[in-house]
C-alpha positions as CSV (number, residue, x, y, z in Angstrom):
1,M,-67.2,95.9,23.8
2,S,-70.8,95.8,25.2
3,A,-72.7,92.5,25.3
4,P,-74.9,91.7,22.1
5,S,-78.1,91.6,24.2
6,E,-77.6,95.1,25.5
7,P,-78.5,98.1,23.4
8,E,-75.7,100.3,22.1
9,K,-77.5,103.5,23.3
10,Y,-79.2,104.4,26.5
11,S,-81.6,107.1,27.3
12,I,-81.2,109.3,30.3
13,D,-84.1,107.6,32.1
14,E,-82.6,104.2,31.5
15,M,-79.3,105.2,32.8
16,M,-80.9,106.6,36.0
17,E,-82.9,103.4,36.6
18,R,-79.8,101.3,36.2
19,L,-77.9,103.5,38.7
20,Q,-80.7,103.4,41.2
21,G,-81.4,99.7,40.8
22,A,-77.8,98.4,41.3
23,P,-77.6,99.0,45.1
24,K,-81.0,97.4,45.6
25,D,-79.8,94.2,44.2
26,N,-76.8,94.0,46.5
27,V,-78.4,95.4,49.6
28,G,-78.6,92.1,51.2
29,M,-75.0,91.3,50.4
30,A,-73.3,94.6,51.0
31,G,-75.5,96.0,53.8
32,E,-78.8,97.5,54.8
33,L,-80.5,100.6,53.1
34,V,-81.4,103.2,55.8
35,T,-83.0,106.6,55.6
36,R,-81.4,109.5,57.4
37,A,-83.3,112.2,59.3
38,D,-82.8,114.7,56.5
39,G,-84.5,112.2,54.1
40,S,-81.3,111.0,52.4
41,Q,-80.6,107.3,52.1
42,A,-77.5,105.3,52.7
43,I,-76.3,101.7,52.9
44,R,-75.3,100.5,56.4
45,V,-72.4,98.0,56.1
46,R,-71.7,95.6,58.9
47,K,-68.1,95.6,60.2
48,R,-66.2,92.5,59.5
49,K,-64.6,90.7,62.4
50,R,-60.8,90.3,62.1
51,R,-59.2,87.0,62.7
52,S,-57.5,86.8,66.1
53,E,-54.5,84.7,64.8
54,Q,-52.2,86.1,62.1
55,P,-48.9,84.0,62.1
56,Q,-47.0,86.1,59.5
57,R,-47.9,89.4,61.2
58,D,-46.9,88.0,64.6
59,E,-43.6,86.7,63.3
60,R,-42.7,90.1,61.8
61,Q,-43.6,91.8,65.1
62,H,-41.5,89.3,67.1
63,V,-38.5,89.8,64.8
64,R,-38.9,93.5,65.1
65,R,-39.1,93.4,68.9
66,S,-36.0,91.1,69.0
67,R,-33.9,93.4,66.9
68,I,-34.9,96.4,69.0
69,I,-33.9,94.5,72.1
70,Q,-30.6,93.4,70.6
71,V,-29.7,96.9,69.4
72,S,-30.7,98.3,72.8
73,V,-28.5,95.7,74.7
74,A,-25.6,96.3,72.3
75,L,-25.8,100.1,72.8
76,I,-26.0,99.6,76.6
77,L,-23.0,97.2,76.5
78,L,-21.1,99.6,74.2
79,F,-21.8,102.4,76.5
80,L,-20.8,100.4,79.6
81,T,-17.6,99.3,77.8
82,V,-16.6,102.8,76.8
83,L,-17.4,103.9,80.4
84,I,-15.4,101.1,82.0
85,T,-12.5,101.4,79.5
86,G,-12.4,105.2,80.0
87,S,-12.4,104.8,83.7
88,A,-9.8,102.1,83.6
89,I,-7.5,104.2,81.4
90,V,-8.0,107.2,83.6
91,Y,-7.2,105.1,86.7
92,S,-4.2,103.3,85.1
93,N,-2.7,106.7,84.3
94,S,-3.2,108.0,87.8
95,Q,-0.6,108.5,90.5
96,V,-2.1,105.7,92.6
97,F,-1.8,103.1,89.8
98,R,1.8,104.3,89.1
99,E,2.8,103.8,92.7
100,Q,1.3,100.3,92.7
101,L,3.1,99.5,89.4
102,L,6.4,100.6,91.0
103,Q,5.8,98.2,93.9
104,K,5.0,95.4,91.5
105,I,8.3,96.0,89.6
106,A,10.2,96.1,92.9
107,F,8.7,92.8,94.1
108,S,9.3,91.1,90.7
109,S,12.9,92.2,90.3
110,G,14.1,92.8,93.9
111,A,15.5,96.2,92.8
112,M,14.6,99.8,93.5
113,A,12.6,101.1,90.5
114,Q,12.4,104.6,89.0
115,L,9.8,105.1,86.2
116,D,9.6,108.2,84.0
117,Q,7.1,109.4,81.4
118,Y,4.7,106.5,82.1
119,R,1.4,106.2,80.3
120,M,-1.1,103.5,79.3
121,T,-3.4,103.1,76.3
122,P,-6.2,100.5,75.9
123,S,-3.7,98.0,74.3
124,S,-0.3,98.9,75.6
125,A,1.8,100.6,78.3
126,H,4.6,103.0,77.5
127,A,7.5,104.6,79.5
128,G,10.3,106.9,78.6
129,R,12.8,105.4,81.0
130,L,13.0,102.6,83.7
131,I,15.9,102.4,86.1
132,L,16.5,99.3,88.3
133,T,19.1,99.3,91.0
134,W,20.2,96.3,93.0
135,P,22.1,96.1,96.4
136,A,25.8,95.3,96.6
137,G,25.2,91.6,97.2
138,N,23.7,91.1,93.7
139,A,25.7,90.5,90.6
140,L,23.5,93.0,88.9
141,H,24.1,96.7,89.7
142,T,22.0,98.9,87.4
143,L,19.7,98.3,84.5
144,T,18.6,101.4,82.5
145,L,15.9,101.0,79.7
146,H,14.8,103.7,77.3
147,N,11.5,104.0,75.3
148,L,9.7,101.0,76.7
149,K,6.5,99.5,75.2
150,A,4.5,96.6,76.6
151,D,1.6,94.8,75.0
152,V,-0.6,94.3,78.1
153,A,-3.7,92.2,78.6
154,L,-7.0,93.9,79.5
155,S,-6.9,92.3,83.0
156,S,-3.8,94.4,83.7
157,F,-5.8,97.6,84.1
158,L,-7.8,96.5,87.1
159,G,-6.0,93.2,88.1
160,Q,-3.3,92.5,90.6
161,S,-0.6,91.8,88.0
162,L,0.7,93.4,84.8
163,T,0.8,90.6,82.2
164,G,1.3,90.5,78.4
165,E,3.1,88.8,75.6
166,D,6.1,91.2,74.9
167,L,7.9,94.0,76.7
168,A,10.4,95.8,74.5
169,A,12.8,98.7,75.0
170,A,14.6,100.6,72.3
171,E,17.9,100.4,74.1
172,G,19.3,99.5,77.4
173,T,22.5,99.4,79.6
174,L,23.2,96.7,82.1
175,I,26.0,97.3,84.6
176,L,27.4,94.2,86.4
177,Q,29.3,94.2,89.7
178,V,31.2,91.7,91.8
179,P,28.8,90.7,94.6
180,H,29.7,91.1,98.2
181,P,28.8,87.9,100.2
182,D,27.8,89.9,103.3
183,K,25.4,92.2,101.5
184,P,21.7,91.5,100.6
185,L,20.7,90.2,97.1
186,R,17.3,92.1,97.0
187,Y,15.7,95.2,98.4
188,T,12.4,93.5,98.5
189,P,11.7,89.9,99.8
190,A,11.3,87.2,97.3
191,I,7.7,85.9,96.8
192,A,6.8,82.2,96.2
193,E,3.7,82.8,94.2
194,S,3.5,84.2,90.7
195,L,5.3,87.5,90.1
196,P,3.1,90.6,89.7
197,I,5.0,91.5,86.5
198,Q,4.8,88.7,83.9
199,F,5.7,88.9,80.2
200,N,6.6,86.0,77.9
201,R,9.5,87.9,76.3
202,Y,11.7,90.9,77.0
203,A,13.5,92.3,74.0
204,I,16.2,95.0,73.6
205,P,17.5,95.5,70.0
206,K,20.4,97.6,71.2
207,V,21.9,96.6,74.6
208,Q,25.2,97.5,76.3
209,V,26.7,95.4,79.1
210,L,29.5,96.7,81.4
211,L,31.5,95.0,84.2
212,G,33.0,97.3,86.7
213,E,33.1,101.0,86.8
214,P,31.4,102.6,83.8
215,T,34.3,105.0,83.2
216,A,36.9,102.2,83.0
217,P,35.0,98.8,82.8
218,M,36.9,95.5,82.8
219,L,34.4,94.3,80.1
220,R,32.2,96.1,77.7
221,M,29.8,94.6,75.2
222,Q,27.8,97.1,73.0
223,N,25.6,97.1,70.0
224,S,24.2,93.7,70.8
225,E,20.6,92.5,70.5
226,G,19.3,90.7,73.6
227,T,16.1,88.6,74.2
228,F,15.2,87.3,77.6
229,Y,12.7,84.5,78.1
230,P,11.7,84.1,81.8
231,G,10.5,80.5,82.2
232,K,8.5,78.9,84.9
233,A,11.2,76.3,85.6
234,P,14.7,77.6,86.5
235,A,16.3,75.7,83.6
236,S,14.0,77.3,81.1
237,T,15.0,80.9,81.9
238,Q,17.1,81.9,78.8
239,L,19.0,84.8,77.4
240,L,19.8,85.0,73.7
241,L,22.4,87.5,72.3
242,N,23.1,88.4,68.7
243,R,26.0,90.4,67.4
244,G,27.9,93.0,69.4
245,D,31.4,94.4,70.0
246,I,33.3,93.1,73.0
247,T,36.2,94.9,74.6
248,I,38.1,93.3,77.5
249,A,40.8,95.3,79.3
250,G,44.2,94.2,78.0
251,W,42.7,91.7,75.5
252,P,42.2,92.1,71.7
253,K,38.8,93.2,70.5
254,L,36.2,90.5,69.8
255,R,32.8,90.4,68.1
256,M,29.8,88.5,69.4
257,D,28.3,86.2,66.8
258,R,25.6,84.7,69.0
259,A,25.2,83.4,72.5
260,H,22.7,81.1,74.4
261,I,22.8,81.5,78.2
262,E,20.6,79.8,80.8
263,F,20.1,80.8,84.4
264,R,19.9,78.0,87.0
265,G,19.6,79.4,90.5
266,S,22.9,81.2,91.4
267,E,24.8,79.7,88.4
268,V,24.9,80.8,84.8
269,E,25.1,78.1,82.2
270,V,26.8,79.2,79.0
271,V,25.3,76.8,76.5
272,S,27.2,78.3,73.6
273,M,28.9,81.6,73.0
274,R,30.4,82.1,69.6
275,L,33.0,84.9,69.1
276,R,34.8,86.1,66.1
277,H,37.9,88.2,65.3
278,A,37.4,91.9,65.2
279,T,38.0,92.0,61.4
280,D,37.6,88.4,60.3
281,N,34.4,86.4,59.6
282,R,36.1,83.1,58.9
283,G,37.3,81.9,62.2
284,V,35.3,81.0,65.3
285,L,36.1,80.9,69.0
286,E,33.4,79.2,71.1
287,L,33.0,79.1,74.9
288,T,30.9,76.6,76.9
289,G,30.6,75.9,80.6
290,T,29.2,77.2,83.9
291,V,29.9,80.4,85.7
292,A,29.2,80.9,89.4
293,P,29.3,84.7,89.9
294,Y,28.5,84.4,93.7
295,A,31.4,82.0,94.4
296,T,34.0,84.7,94.8
297,A,36.5,82.3,96.4
298,R,36.9,80.0,93.4
299,S,37.3,80.3,89.6
300,S,34.7,79.3,87.0
301,T,36.0,77.6,83.9
302,L,34.7,77.8,80.4
303,T,35.9,75.3,77.7
304,I,37.4,76.9,74.6
305,R,37.1,75.7,71.1
306,C,38.9,77.4,68.1
307,E,38.4,76.7,64.5
308,S,40.5,78.6,61.9
309,Y,40.8,81.5,64.3
310,L,43.4,84.2,63.7
311,L,46.2,84.0,66.2
312,S,46.2,87.7,66.6
313,G,42.6,87.5,68.0
314,I,44.0,85.9,71.1
315,V,47.6,87.1,71.5
316,G,46.8,90.6,70.3
317,P,47.7,92.6,67.2
318,E,51.2,93.5,68.5
319,L,52.4,89.9,69.0
320,G,50.2,88.8,66.1
321,R,52.4,90.9,63.8
322,L,55.4,88.8,64.8
323,C,53.6,85.4,64.7
324,A,50.7,85.1,62.3
325,G,48.4,82.3,61.2
326,R,45.1,80.5,61.8
327,I,44.9,78.0,64.6
328,D,42.6,75.2,65.8
329,T,42.4,73.8,69.4
330,L,43.3,70.2,70.1
331,S,39.9,68.6,70.8
332,D,41.3,65.9,73.1
333,D,43.1,68.4,75.4
334,P,41.2,69.2,78.6
335,A,43.5,72.2,79.3
336,N,41.7,74.5,76.8
337,V,39.9,76.7,79.4
338,L,39.1,80.3,80.2
339,A,39.2,80.7,84.0
340,L,37.1,83.5,85.5
341,T,37.6,84.6,89.2
342,P,34.8,87.0,90.4
343,A,37.0,88.5,93.2
344,P,36.9,92.2,94.1
345,N,39.4,92.6,91.3
346,P,38.0,90.2,88.7
347,K,40.6,88.1,86.9
348,A,40.6,86.1,83.7
349,S,43.2,83.7,82.5
350,L,43.4,81.5,79.4
351,A,45.3,78.3,78.5
352,M,44.9,76.7,75.1
353,A,46.8,74.0,73.2
354,F,46.7,74.8,69.5
355,R,47.8,73.6,66.1
356,N,47.8,75.3,62.8
357,S,44.6,75.2,60.8
358,P,44.8,72.6,57.9
359,T,44.2,75.3,55.3
360,S,46.6,77.9,56.9
361,S,50.3,78.3,57.3
362,F,52.3,79.9,60.1
363,E,54.5,82.9,59.5
364,L,57.2,84.7,61.4
365,N,58.0,88.4,60.7
366,G,59.8,91.4,62.2
367,F,62.5,89.6,64.2
368,T,66.0,91.0,63.7
369,F,67.6,87.5,63.7
370,L,65.5,86.6,60.6
371,L,66.9,89.6,58.7
372,D,70.5,88.8,59.8
373,L,70.0,85.1,58.9
374,A,68.7,86.0,55.4
375,Q,71.7,88.2,54.8
376,T,74.1,85.6,56.1
377,M,72.5,82.8,54.2
378,G,72.1,84.9,51.1
379,D,68.4,83.8,50.9
380,D,65.5,86.3,51.3
381,W,63.1,83.5,52.3
382,F,64.6,83.5,55.8
383,E,63.6,87.2,56.3
384,R,59.9,86.1,56.4
385,P,59.8,82.3,56.8
386,V,56.5,80.4,56.2
387,F,56.0,77.1,58.0
388,D,53.4,74.9,56.3
389,G,54.0,71.6,58.2
390,D,52.5,70.5,61.5
391,I,52.7,73.4,64.0
392,S,51.8,73.2,67.6
393,G,52.1,75.2,70.8
394,I,50.4,76.4,74.0
395,L,48.8,79.9,74.4
396,R,48.5,81.5,77.8
397,R,47.0,84.8,78.9
398,A,47.2,85.8,82.6
399,A,47.8,89.0,84.5
400,G,48.3,90.9,81.3
401,N,51.1,88.6,80.1
402,V,50.7,86.7,76.8
403,T,52.9,83.6,76.3
404,I,53.4,81.2,73.4
405,S,55.2,78.2,74.8
406,D,56.2,74.8,73.5
407,L,56.2,76.2,70.0
408,N,57.2,73.7,67.4
409,C,57.1,74.5,63.7
410,A,59.2,73.4,60.8
411,N,59.6,73.8,57.0
412,K,61.3,70.6,55.8
413,G,64.5,71.3,53.9
414,R,64.8,74.9,55.2
415,M,64.1,75.9,58.8
416,A,62.6,74.8,62.1
417,L,61.7,76.8,65.2
418,R,61.1,75.7,68.9
419,G,60.9,77.6,72.2
420,S,58.7,80.1,74.0
421,L,58.0,83.8,73.8
422,T,56.3,86.1,76.3
423,M,54.9,89.6,75.9
424,A,54.4,91.7,79.1
425,P,51.6,94.2,79.6
426,D,54.0,97.0,78.5
427,Q,54.7,94.9,75.3
428,R,58.2,94.0,76.4
429,L,59.4,90.7,74.9
430,T,61.3,87.9,76.7
431,G,62.0,84.4,75.5
432,N,64.3,81.9,74.0
433,L,63.9,80.4,70.5
434,E,65.8,77.5,69.1
435,V,66.4,78.2,65.4
436,G,67.2,75.2,63.3
437,I,68.7,75.3,59.8
438,A,68.5,72.3,57.6
439,S,71.9,70.4,57.7
440,A,72.1,70.2,53.9
441,L,71.3,73.8,53.5
442,L,73.9,74.8,56.1
443,K,76.6,72.8,54.4
444,S,76.0,74.6,51.1
445,A,76.1,78.0,52.7
446,T,78.8,80.4,51.4
447,N,79.6,81.6,55.0
448,R,81.6,78.8,56.5
449,R,81.5,80.3,60.0
450,L,77.8,79.4,60.3
451,S,79.0,75.9,61.0
452,T,80.7,77.0,64.2
453,L,77.6,79.1,65.2
454,F,75.1,76.2,64.9
455,S,75.3,73.0,66.9
456,P,75.7,69.6,65.1
457,G,72.8,68.2,63.2
458,R,69.8,66.8,65.2
459,D,66.5,65.8,63.6
460,G,67.8,67.0,60.2
461,F,68.6,70.5,61.5
462,C,71.5,72.3,63.0
463,W,70.4,74.4,66.0
464,L,71.1,77.8,67.6
465,T,69.4,79.3,70.7
466,V,68.5,82.9,70.2
467,K,67.5,85.1,73.2
468,I,64.6,87.5,72.4
469,G,64.2,91.0,74.0
470,G,63.0,94.4,73.1
471,T,59.4,95.2,72.5
472,A,56.7,93.9,70.2
473,A,57.1,97.0,68.1
474,A,60.9,96.7,68.0
475,P,62.1,93.2,69.0
476,T,65.8,92.5,69.6
477,D,68.0,89.4,69.9
478,N,71.6,88.3,70.3
479,F,72.1,86.7,66.9
480,K,74.7,89.2,65.8
481,E,76.6,88.9,69.1
482,L,76.8,85.1,68.6
483,L,77.9,85.5,65.1
484,A,80.6,87.9,66.1
485,I,81.9,85.5,68.7
486,S,82.0,82.7,66.1
487,R,84.2,84.9,63.9
488,T,87.0,84.9,66.5
489,A,87.2,81.1,66.4
490,P,88.6,79.3,63.4
491,P,85.9,77.6,61.4
492,T,85.7,73.9,61.7
493,P,84.3,72.6,58.5
494,P,82.6,69.2,58.4
495,S,84.9,66.3,57.5
496,D,82.9,65.6,54.3
497,A,82.9,69.3,53.2
498,I,84.5,70.1,49.9
499,P,87.4,72.6,50.3
500,T,86.9,75.9,48.5
501,F,89.4,77.4,45.9
502,E,90.6,80.0,48.5
503,E,91.4,77.2,51.0
504,L,93.3,75.1,48.3
505,T,95.4,78.1,47.1
506,K,96.1,79.6,50.6
507,P,99.9,79.5,51.3
508,H,100.9,77.5,54.4
């Protein structure tokens, strides 16, 4: 609305006067009225001076410039990084770098190296195959690794060493040999400073170890998982093994449970090696001790400990069919050892004093004298006797021969057995077994001639020595011969024996 002092209507002349009069009132404030050359008029306005200091605007410009500089530097660094990385990758995959890498591997291992299908990426190194070969003076002969992958540090591309956390191979084969004392250990001289190849862990999920000729090795371990930790101190260099199938020439098959091995100079410390039966997961056979592979003139001994281990896992399935049971070692017997001789023809011998496991019995089966004794006694129990008392003996394996000596087992009131039994490499059996029949049981036997066959009572049993022969698949003995000889002699019944009806009615 218009002010009350102003008229509601204006004439044209009044409106023109108001328009022409407004600039004149503000000429001094807004500017100066000037007349142009063509007679027109205009107001000249003075330019206002800007303030020299504007903090907000300067701060915005500073931030903007800083961001531009930062982005520029980042782009330059990124470009340089891409350029350097690309150059490093190209160089690391070149023939020159590959030859330098082979030299580093040779100086680190002391072996001749062959590397196939090698390539490097910004974060890892890959190879299709690596073959290391050592001279005849080393206990290592050949190591072949397939599908290698190493997590390498960035400094490895241009540095003097190849370093990283892990180096893994999909599978590998290690062939061991008996070292020759007059041959060198390495193809390259050992270096005192840090090795040019350094990883904290070497892992092979599927490793095979052979000792001797690959076509007919003395020892073969396969399907095992190996992890090697090279430590700075000699005692901290460790090898861990898990699982695996072990085959030793002339020995029953074994399974690796786990093993912890340390390397101390020229000696190998077996901290613990737990083995199991080929088909049984209950029993355990553990080895501990030190092996000196370069001392070919003397034997290295490992201590043996058995716990509920099947007897067939040591004597073999052939002899284990005749004598079966679970055994424990006598912890206080120092003779429980596995002796290894790293001669040109490696040898291994075992000696172990054993007793039956508390939760297991001892059983005999397959001997012909047991069948004859069961028929003569009229008791089927003697065909496959089971001894559940205290059982003891000594096991020995050497030169292919397996011997159970000092065997002592008994079943009170029935039968006892003492003696020794040996199985040769061709499975031929030799030995003498003292068979004892309980005196009371022998007196009540229907066949009186048994009293002339067995010796007088001793330790509650009457004894007979049986000579064992034949093979493990078909054992033989002289029980029938002894029984036939006893038939030619008149029976001598014990003085306290009760005469039978036939003896009382026999005409004199």
